[in-house]
C-alpha positions in Angstrom: 33.8 -23.7 -53.9 32.3 -23.1 -57.4 32.1 -19.3 -56.7 35.7 -19.3 -55.5 36.9 -21.0 -58.7 34.9 -18.7 -60.9 36.4 -15.8 -59.0 39.9 -17.2 -59.5 39.5 -17.8 -63.2 37.9 -14.4 -63.8 40.5 -12.3 -62.0 44.3 -12.4 -61.8 45.1 -13.9 -58.4 48.3 -13.0 -56.6 50.5 -15.9 -55.4 50.7 -14.5 -51.8 48.4 -17.0 -50.2 50.2 -20.1 -51.5 53.5 -18.8 -50.3 52.0 -17.9 -46.9 50.4 -21.4 -46.5 53.7 -23.1 -47.5 55.6 -20.9 -45.0 53.2 -21.9 -42.2 53.1 -25.6 -43.1 56.9 -25.9 -43.1 57.3 -24.3 -39.7 54.4 -26.4 -38.2 56.0 -29.6 -39.6 59.5 -28.9 -38.2 58.1 -27.6 -34.9 56.4 -30.9 -34.2 59.4 -33.0 -35.4 61.7 -30.8 -33.3 59.5 -31.3 -30.2 59.5 -35.1 -30.8 63.3 -35.2 -31.1 64.2 -33.0 -28.1 61.7 -34.7 -25.8 63.4 -38.1 -26.1 67.1 -39.2 -26.0 68.6 -37.9 -29.2 71.8 -36.6 -30.8 70.8 -33.1 -29.5 70.9 -34.0 -25.8 74.3 -32.5 -25.1 73.6 -29.0 -26.4 71.7 -26.1 -24.8 68.0 -25.4 -25.4 68.9 -22.2 -27.3 71.1 -24.2 -29.7 68.3 -26.7 -30.2 65.9 -23.8 -31.0 68.4 -22.4 -33.4 68.5 -25.7 -35.3 64.7 -25.8 -35.6 64.5 -22.2 -36.8 67.4 -22.6 -39.3 66.0 -25.9 -40.7 62.5 -24.6 -41.1 63.7 -21.4 -42.7 66.0 -23.2 -45.2 63.3 -25.7 -46.2 60.7 -22.9 -46.5 63.1 -21.0 -48.6 63.6 -24.0 -50.9 59.8 -24.2 -51.2 59.6 -20.5 -52.0 62.2 -21.0 -54.7 60.2 -23.9 -56.3 57.0 -22.0 -56.2 58.7 -18.9 -57.7 60.1 -20.9 -60.6 56.7 -22.6 -61.1 54.9 -19.2 -61.0 57.3 -17.8 -63.6 56.6 -20.8 -65.9 52.8 -20.7 -65.4 52.7 -16.9 -65.9 53.9 -17.4 -69.5 50.7 -19.3 -70.3 48.0 -17.1 -71.7 45.0 -18.8 -70.4 42.2 -17.9 -68.0 43.0 -21.2 -66.3 46.6 -20.4 -65.6 46.0 -18.8 -62.1 43.8 -21.8 -61.1 46.5 -24.2 -62.4 49.2 -22.4 -60.3 47.0 -22.7 -57.1 45.8 -26.2 -57.9 49.3 -27.6 -58.5 51.1 -25.4 -56.0 48.8 -26.5 -53.3 50.3 -30.0 -53.5 53.5 -28.8 -51.7 51.9 -27.7 -48.4 49.5 -30.6 -48.6 52.4 -33.1 -48.8 54.0 -31.4 -45.8 50.9 -31.5 -43.6 49.9 -34.9 -44.7 53.3 -36.3 -43.9 53.2 -34.7 -40.5 49.8 -36.3 -39.8 51.2 -39.7 -40.8 54.1 -39.3 -38.4 51.9 -38.1 -35.5 49.6 -41.1 -35.9 52.6 -43.5 -36.1 54.2 -41.9 -33.1 51.0 -42.2 -31.1 50.2 -45.8 -32.0 53.8 -47.0 -31.4 54.0 -45.2 -28.1 50.6 -46.3 -26.7 49.9 -49.6 -28.5 53.4 -50.7 -29.4 52.6 -51.1 -33.1 53.2 -48.8 -36.1 54.2 -48.6 -39.7 57.5 -50.6 -39.1 55.6 -53.4 -37.5 53.0 -53.9 -40.2 53.0 -56.7 -42.7 52.4 -56.2 -46.4 48.7 -56.8 -46.0 48.2 -54.4 -43.1 50.4 -51.9 -44.8 47.5 -51.3 -47.3 45.6 -49.7 -44.3 48.3 -47.1 -43.9 48.4 -46.5 -47.6 44.6 -45.9 -47.7 44.9 -43.8 -44.6 47.6 -41.5 -46.0 45.8 -41.1 -49.3 42.6 -40.2 -47.4 44.5 -37.7 -45.3 46.2 -36.2 -48.4 42.8 -35.7 -50.2 41.2 -34.1 -47.1 44.2 -31.8 -46.4 44.4 -30.8 -50.0 40.7 -29.7 -50.0 41.1 -27.7 -46.8 44.4 -26.0 -47.9 43.0 -25.3 -51.3 39.9 -23.7 -49.8 42.1 -21.8 -47.2 44.6 -20.4 -49.6 42.1 -19.4 -52.2 40.1 -17.6 -49.6 43.4 -15.9 -48.4 44.2 -15.1 -52.0 41.0 -13.2 -52.4 41.4 -11.4 -49.1 44.9 -10.2 -49.7 43.9 -8.6 -53.0 41.9 -6.1 -50.9 44.8 -4.7 -49.0 48.5 -3.6 -49.3 49.7 -7.1 -48.6 49.0 -8.1 -52.2 52.4 -6.9 -53.4 54.5 -6.9 -50.2 53.7 -10.2 -48.5 56.0 -12.5 -50.5 59.0 -10.1 -50.4 58.4 -9.6 -46.7 58.3 -13.4 -46.1 61.4 -13.9 -48.2 63.3 -11.2 -46.4 62.2 -12.7 -43.1 63.5 -16.1 -44.0 66.8 -14.8 -45.2 67.3 -12.9 -41.9 66.4 -16.0 -39.9 68.9 -18.1 -41.9 71.6 -15.5 -41.4 71.0 -15.3 -37.6 70.8 -19.0 -37.0 73.5 -20.3 -39.4 76.5 -22.0 -37.9 79.4 -23.1 -40.1 81.0 -26.5 -39.6 84.1 -27.0 -37.4 85.3 -29.9 -39.4 87.9 -29.5 -42.2 86.6 -32.4 -44.3 89.9 -34.0 -43.6 92.5 -35.3 -46.0 93.5 -38.4 -44.2 96.5 -40.7 -44.2 97.7 -42.0 -47.5 100.1 -44.7 -48.4 103.8 -43.9 -48.2 104.9 -47.1 -50.2 104.3 -46.6 -53.9 105.5 -50.1 -54.6 102.2 -51.5 -53.5 101.1 -52.8 -56.9 98.4 -55.1 -55.6 96.7 -54.0 -52.4 95.3 -56.9 -50.4 91.6 -57.3 -49.9 90.5 -56.8 -46.3 87.6 -58.8 -44.9 86.6 -57.9 -41.3 84.0 -60.2 -39.8 82.5 -59.4 -36.4 80.0 -61.7 -34.7 77.5 -60.0 -32.5 77.7 -60.9 -28.8 80.4 -63.6 -29.2 82.2 -64.8 -26.1 85.7 -66.3 -26.7 84.8 -68.8 -23.9 82.3 -70.5 -26.2 84.7 -70.9 -29.1 86.9 -74.0 -29.5 89.7 -71.9 -30.9 90.0 -70.5 -27.4 89.7 -73.9 -25.7 86.0 -74.5 -25.4 85.2 -78.2 -24.9 82.7 -78.2 -27.8 84.0 -77.9 -31.3 82.1 -74.8 -32.2 84.7 -73.2 -34.5 86.5 -75.9 -36.5 87.1 -73.6 -39.5 88.4 -70.7 -37.4 90.6 -73.2 -35.6 92.3 -74.0 -39.0 92.6 -70.3 -39.9 94.2 -69.6 -36.5 97.1 -71.9 -37.3 98.4 -69.5 -39.9 97.2 -66.3 -38.1 98.0 -63.9 -35.3 95.7 -64.7 -32.4 95.1 -62.3 -29.5 94.7 -64.5 -26.4 93.2 -61.8 -24.3 91.1 -59.5 -26.5 88.4 -57.1 -25.2 85.8 -54.8 -26.7 85.6 -51.1 -25.8 81.8 -50.8 -25.8 79.0 -53.0 -24.5 76.7 -51.9 -27.4 77.1 -52.6 -31.1 77.0 -49.0 -32.3 79.8 -47.8 -29.9 81.9 -50.9 -30.6 81.8 -50.8 -34.4 82.6 -47.1 -34.3 85.5 -47.7 -32.0 86.8 -50.4 -34.5 86.4 -48.0 -37.4 87.9 -45.0 -35.7 90.5 -46.5 -33.4 89.1 -44.2 -30.7 87.4 -44.8 -27.4 83.6 -44.3 -27.3 84.1 -41.4 -24.9 86.4 -39.7 -27.3 83.8 -39.6 -30.1 80.8 -39.7 -27.8 79.2 -42.6 -29.6 77.9 -45.4 -27.6 74.3 -46.2 -28.5 71.7 -44.6 -30.9 70.9 -41.8 -31.1 74.6 -41.0 -30.6 76.3 -40.0 -33.9 79.8 -39.0 -35.0 80.1 -35.2 -35.1 82.4 -32.7 -36.8 85.9 -34.0 -37.5 85.2 -37.4 -35.9 82.7 -38.1 -38.8 85.7 -38.1 -41.2 88.4 -39.7 -39.1 88.1 -43.4 -39.6 89.7 -46.5 -41.2 87.1 -46.9 -44.0 87.8 -43.3 -45.1 91.5 -43.9 -45.2 91.1 -47.1 -47.2 88.7 -45.4 -49.5 91.2 -42.6 -50.2 93.8 -45.2 -50.9 91.9 -46.9 -53.7 89.7 -49.4 -51.8 86.0 -50.1 -52.6 84.5 -50.1 -49.1 81.5 -52.1 -48.0 79.6 -52.5 -44.8 77.1 -55.3 -44.3 75.5 -55.1 -40.9 71.9 -54.1 -40.1 70.0 -50.8 -39.9 70.0 -48.2 -37.3 72.1 -49.8 -34.6 75.1 -50.6 -36.7 74.6 -48.7 -40.0 77.5 -46.4 -40.9 75.3 -43.8 -42.5 72.9 -43.7 -39.6 75.9 -43.2 -37.2 77.0 -40.3 -39.5 80.3 -41.9 -40.7 81.0 -39.8 -43.7 83.2 -40.3 -46.8 83.9 -43.9 -45.7 81.8 -46.6 -47.2 80.9 -46.9 -50.9 78.1 -49.2 -50.0 76.4 -49.8 -46.6 73.5 -52.1 -46.1 71.8 -51.5 -49.5 72.7 -47.8 -49.7 75.3 -46.4 -52.0 77.6 -43.5 -51.1 76.0 -41.4 -53.8 72.7 -41.8 -52.1 74.1 -40.4 -48.9 76.0 -37.5 -50.5 73.4 -35.0 -49.3 74.4 -35.5 -45.7 78.1 -35.4 -46.5 77.6 -32.2 -48.5 75.5 -30.6 -45.6 78.3 -31.4 -43.2 80.7 -29.4 -45.3 78.8 -26.2 -44.7 76.8 -26.5 -41.5 77.5 -28.1 -38.1 76.8 -31.7 -37.7 73.8 -31.2 -35.4 72.2 -29.0 -38.0 72.9 -31.4 -40.9 71.8 -34.5 -39.0 68.6 -32.8 -37.9 67.7 -32.3 -41.5 68.8 -35.8 -42.4 66.9 -37.4 -39.5 63.6 -35.6 -40.0 63.6 -36.3 -43.7 64.6 -39.9 -43.2 61.8 -40.4 -40.7 59.1 -39.5 -43.2 60.6 -40.9 -46.3 61.3 -44.3 -44.7 57.6 -44.5 -43.7 56.3 -43.3 -47.1 58.5 -45.9 -48.9 57.2 -48.6 -46.6 53.5 -47.9 -47.0 53.8 -47.6 -50.8 55.8 -50.9 -51.0 59.0 -49.3 -52.2 61.3 -50.3 -49.4 60.3 -51.9 -46.1 61.4 -50.6 -42.8 63.1 -52.9 -40.2 61.4 -53.2 -36.9 64.2 -51.9 -34.6 62.6 -53.2 -31.4 62.7 -56.8 -32.8 66.3 -56.3 -33.9 67.7 -55.1 -30.6 65.7 -57.6 -28.5 66.9 -60.4 -30.7 63.4 -61.7 -31.5 64.0 -61.7 -35.2 64.0 -65.4 -36.4 66.3 -64.8 -39.4 69.0 -62.1 -40.0 69.8 -63.2 -43.5 73.5 -63.5 -42.8 73.8 -65.8 -45.7 72.8 -63.0 -48.0 75.9 -61.1 -46.8 78.1 -64.0 -47.8 76.5 -64.2 -51.2 77.0 -60.5 -51.7 80.7 -60.5 -51.0 81.3 -63.5 -53.2 79.5 -61.8 -56.0 81.4 -58.6 -55.4 84.8 -60.3 -55.4 83.9 -62.0 -58.6 83.1 -58.8 -60.3 85.8 -56.3 -59.3 89.5 -55.9 -59.8 89.6 -53.1 -57.3 90.8 -54.0 -53.8 88.0 -54.2 -51.4 87.4 -53.6 -47.6 84.4 -55.5 -46.5 83.0 -55.5 -43.0 80.4 -58.1 -42.2 78.6 -57.9 -38.9 77.1 -61.3 -38.3 73.8 -61.2 -36.4 72.9 -64.8 -35.9 74.8 -64.9 -32.6 73.0 -61.8 -31.2 70.5 -63.4 -28.8 68.7 -63.8 -26.5 67.2 -66.4 -28.7 69.0 -68.2 -31.6 67.6 -69.7 -34.9 70.0 -71.8 -37.0 69.5 -73.9 -40.1 71.1 -76.9 -38.5 70.8 -78.0 -34.9 74.0 -79.7 -33.7 74.3 -79.0 -30.0 70.6 -78.3 -29.5 69.5 -81.4 -31.4 66.1 -82.6 -30.1 65.2 -79.2 -28.6 62.4 -77.0 -30.1 63.7 -73.6 -31.3 60.2 -72.1 -31.0 60.1 -72.7 -27.2 63.8 -72.2 -26.3 64.7 -70.3 -23.2 66.6 -67.1 -23.4 70.4 -67.5 -23.6 70.3 -71.2 -23.9 73.9 -72.4 -24.2 73.0 -75.2 -26.7 71.3 -72.8 -29.1 74.0 -70.2 -28.6 76.7 -72.8 -29.5 74.7 -73.7 -32.6 74.7 -70.1 -33.6 78.5 -69.9 -33.2 79.0 -73.1 -35.2 76.8 -71.6 -38.0 78.9 -68.4 -37.9 82.0 -70.6 -38.1 80.6 -72.4 -41.1 79.9 -69.0 -42.8 83.5 -68.0 -42.2 84.5 -71.3 -43.8 82.4 -70.7 -46.8 84.1 -67.4 -47.4 87.5 -69.0 -47.0 86.6 -71.7 -49.5 85.4 -69.2 -52.1 88.5 -67.1 -51.7 90.6 -70.2 -52.3 88.6 -71.1 -55.4 89.0 -67.6 -56.8 92.7 -67.6 -55.8 92.3 -64.6 -53.6 93.1 -66.0 -50.2 96.8 -65.4 -50.7 96.0 -61.7 -51.1 93.4 -61.2 -48.4 93.6 -60.0 -44.9 90.9 -61.7 -42.8 90.1 -60.6 -39.3 87.6 -62.4 -37.1 86.3 -60.6 -34.0 83.2 -59.5 -32.1 81.5 -56.3 -31.0 81.0 -57.3 -27.4 80.6 -60.3 -25.1 77.3 -62.1 -24.6 74.7 -59.9 -22.8 76.4 -56.7 -23.8 79.4 -56.8 -21.4 82.9 -55.4 -21.6 84.7 -57.6 -19.1 84.6 -60.9 -21.0 87.2 -62.0 -23.5 86.1 -61.9 -27.1 87.8 -63.6 -30.1 90.4 -61.8 -32.3 92.0 -63.8 -35.0 94.0 -62.0 -37.7 95.1 -63.7 -40.9 97.6 -61.9 -43.1 98.7 -62.9 -46.6 102.4 -62.8 -45.8 102.6 -66.0 -43.8 106.4 -66.4 -44.3 107.1 -64.0 -41.5 106.6 -64.9 -37.9 105.5 -61.4 -37.3 102.1 -62.4 -38.7 101.7 -65.8 -37.0 101.5 -66.8 -33.4 99.8 -65.5 -30.3 99.7 -62.2 -28.4 99.4 -62.7 -24.7 99.0 -59.0 -23.6 95.6 -57.6 -23.3 94.4 -56.2 -26.6 91.3 -54.2 -27.6 89.1 -53.5 -30.6 90.6 -50.0 -31.1 93.9 -51.9 -32.0 92.3 -53.3 -35.2 92.5 -50.2 -37.4 96.1 -49.4 -36.5 97.1 -53.0 -37.1 95.6 -53.0 -40.6 97.2 -49.7 -41.5 100.6 -50.9 -40.2 100.4 -54.0 -42.5 99.5 -51.7 -45.5 102.4 -49.4 -44.7 100.1 -46.4 -44.0 101.1 -44.2 -41.2 98.8 -44.3 -38.2 97.1 -41.0 -37.7 97.7 -39.2 -34.4 94.0 -39.4 -33.5 93.9 -43.2 -33.4 94.2 -44.3 -29.8 94.9 -48.0 -30.3 98.2 -49.7 -31.1 99.3 -51.9 -34.0 99.6 -55.5 -32.9 102.3 -56.2 -35.5 104.9 -54.5 -33.3 105.2 -57.3 -30.7 103.5 -57.5 -27.4 101.7 -54.1 -26.6 102.6 -54.6 -22.9 100.6 -53.8 -19.8 98.1 -51.0 -20.3 94.6 -50.3 -19.2 91.8 -51.4 -21.4 88.8 -49.2 -21.1 85.2 -50.2 -21.9 81.9 -48.4 -21.7 78.3 -49.3 -21.6 74.9 -47.7 -21.6 72.8 -46.9 -18.5 69.1 -46.4 -17.7 67.8 -49.3 -19.7 65.4 -52.0 -18.6 67.0 -55.4 -18.6 65.5 -58.8 -17.9 67.8 -61.9 -17.7 70.4 -60.0 -19.7 67.9 -59.1 -22.4 67.0 -55.5 -23.4 63.4 -54.7 -22.7 63.5 -51.0 -23.4 65.9 -50.3 -26.2 65.9 -46.5 -25.8 67.6 -45.2 -22.6 65.1 -43.6 -20.2 67.4 -40.6 -19.8 70.5 -39.1 -21.3 71.5 -36.3 -19.0 74.6 -34.6 -17.8 77.2 -35.2 -16.6 77.7 -38.6 -18.3 74.7 -38.7 -20.7 74.2 -42.3 -22.0 77.4 -43.6 -20.5 76.1 -45.8 -17.7 79.4 -47.3 -16.6 83.1 -47.4 -17.3 85.1 -50.6 -17.0 88.9 -51.2 -16.9 90.8 -54.3 -17.6 94.4 -54.6 -16.2 96.4 -57.8 -16.1 93.9 -60.5 -15.2 91.5 -58.3 -13.3 88.4 -56.3 -14.3 87.0 -53.2 -12.5 83.7 -51.4 -13.1 82.4 -48.1 -12.0 78.6 -47.7 -12.4 78.0 -44.0 -13.3 74.2 -44.2 -12.7 74.4 -44.9 -9.0 78.1 -44.5 -8.4 78.8 -48.1 -7.4 82.0 -50.1 -7.7 82.7 -53.8 -8.5 85.7 -55.9 -9.5 86.7 -59.4 -10.2 88.9 -61.8 -12.2 88.6 -62.1 -16.0 87.3 -65.6 -16.9 89.9 -67.5 -18.9 92.6 -64.8 -18.7 96.1 -66.2 -19.6 97.8 -63.2 -18.0 99.2 -63.2 -14.5 100.6 -60.2 -12.7 102.5 -60.2 -9.4 101.5 -57.9 -6.6 104.2 -55.4 -7.5 102.8 -55.0 -11.1 99.2 -54.7 -9.9 97.9 -51.2 -9.2 95.6 -50.6 -6.3 91.8 -50.1 -6.8 92.3 -46.4 -5.9 94.8 -46.2 -8.8 92.3 -47.8 -11.1 89.6 -45.4 -10.0 91.8 -42.4 -10.6 92.6 -43.9 -14.1 88.9 -44.1 -14.9 88.3 -40.5 -13.7 91.2 -39.2 -15.7 89.9 -41.0 -18.8 86.5 -39.3 -18.4 88.0 -35.9 -17.6 90.3 -36.2 -20.6 87.3 -36.7 -22.9 85.5 -33.7 -21.6 83.1 -35.1 -18.9 82.4 -33.2 -15.7 83.7 -35.7 -13.0 83.0 -33.5 -10.0 80.3 -35.9 -8.8 83.0 -38.5 -8.3 85.2 -36.3 -6.0 83.8 -37.7 -2.8 83.3 -41.3 -4.0 84.9 -44.0 -1.8 85.4 -47.5 -3.1 83.4 -50.3 -1.5 84.7 -53.5 -3.1 82.2 -56.0 -4.2 84.0 -58.8 -5.9 81.9 -60.8 -8.3 
């Protein structure tokens, strides 16, 4: 090494080797990340292998090109320094770039291996154990730096002996530009200008607070007639609200359900059901938060990472603040979507987020959430109270109208941990059985008290008279789409019967966004598939729901939170359900099986004349799938075998 350094200092060394090593490091990094993503269920599942390859080549070339630009600028700066040590400084400092790339790749590979084989990784480590990963990464960085420094200085000396000395960097740059040109795909979205208010007289827009409780069955709420008084505060709110007696969700998973609420579209329309599904192209811009943001609202999402986070689901230009992240911090993804297709942009976002999340975690900057614990419901505290504290603080500090969505996690299950035990008094939370009704009811009561706390604070601040408050749920308990869920909508203008009373017809979560827009006097966009509930009874109509397939379940609890497969023709869509009148129907798309039954607690009755046959229901399901672009040929020979449950 001493002889090499002496050689570098004594002779003007060309920058070729550093550029070459950076080029190779970048392609190696993205190749491994690309292999990791395409060999598991991901947002790239529905595209061809050639398209996947194009994404990898394009991303690698763009990032390598950025690295080349940084090195070129640094070289031009360092070349102005008249010192024998300048060449060594360029190589010594420039080597940090490929070293960081390879060291990060090593960290990801180790984390992938330990998590896959031993079920532990960076996200599962405590602060004390995190130090081990910190020391490990620093050790890897030092080792890789030495090896790359030695390699690139050796290459630097070798390239001086041939014609590559002057032509290598221009050749590599030209090669990168050609690859970028050949693999570039512009976006199909128009970065939409969405609906705006057509009533200029709105001097004071109402605040909007949407509160959804995870996995909340209407049958366990006293506001819907449950024998336990689990929702006393919501009961009081319901007296001056519009209450949907027969409300249903459109997705059996949180991600798909929240996106259906935001967009007013079915999960099959936007192809978002369960991570790693994401909104793509124009769907990424067509949503309620974006419309409200454009009309002067400060928009906030308070949910939990990955499975319900707006940014992770690629909802763009919608929320000013989502789960600790400001819109400005997510502008890179939004900007990328303006110029390249969503799959390209999100691949860059996902690969960078994977490494930066882990680096922030091991250097104690920002801890990662353990997604497995979150989805299996084994987390003992979801900090829902922090969400209430945040919105109270926000409302106290701003004069701007706000749209706030709180997704309450305490009711998630299969186990429940509350501050006060009312119905489970005398039972040990630590040894509770999964889906215990007493603990579940306690979690609902705690949710109700949280709603009451928000109402009390709004009254103290004098804001309740100018606030829309909507209470709902993402799906029924145990991730189903055929159970009734609560939907209570409070509107400030209680003088009109239009905003108070009950709706008996079947309603659905995709009706929420059109209803809010209708109250505000904003035209409902043509792409929203729901109906406003302020226009009287919506009448008889099919209510579609969708759920994931190919997941391991035990007693209604997710064991494997990543689907085993996500293949054509239905990808992650494992079933489609349909609610009509008081009946539910379900077609399992994994094994093509049929089931049907009565909706528990339905207040709707339909005579035999009004009730379609099961064949009609099946045709309706197939038409829905076909309309949304699915290949339904596998269903052509399916014959219904009724299995009433």
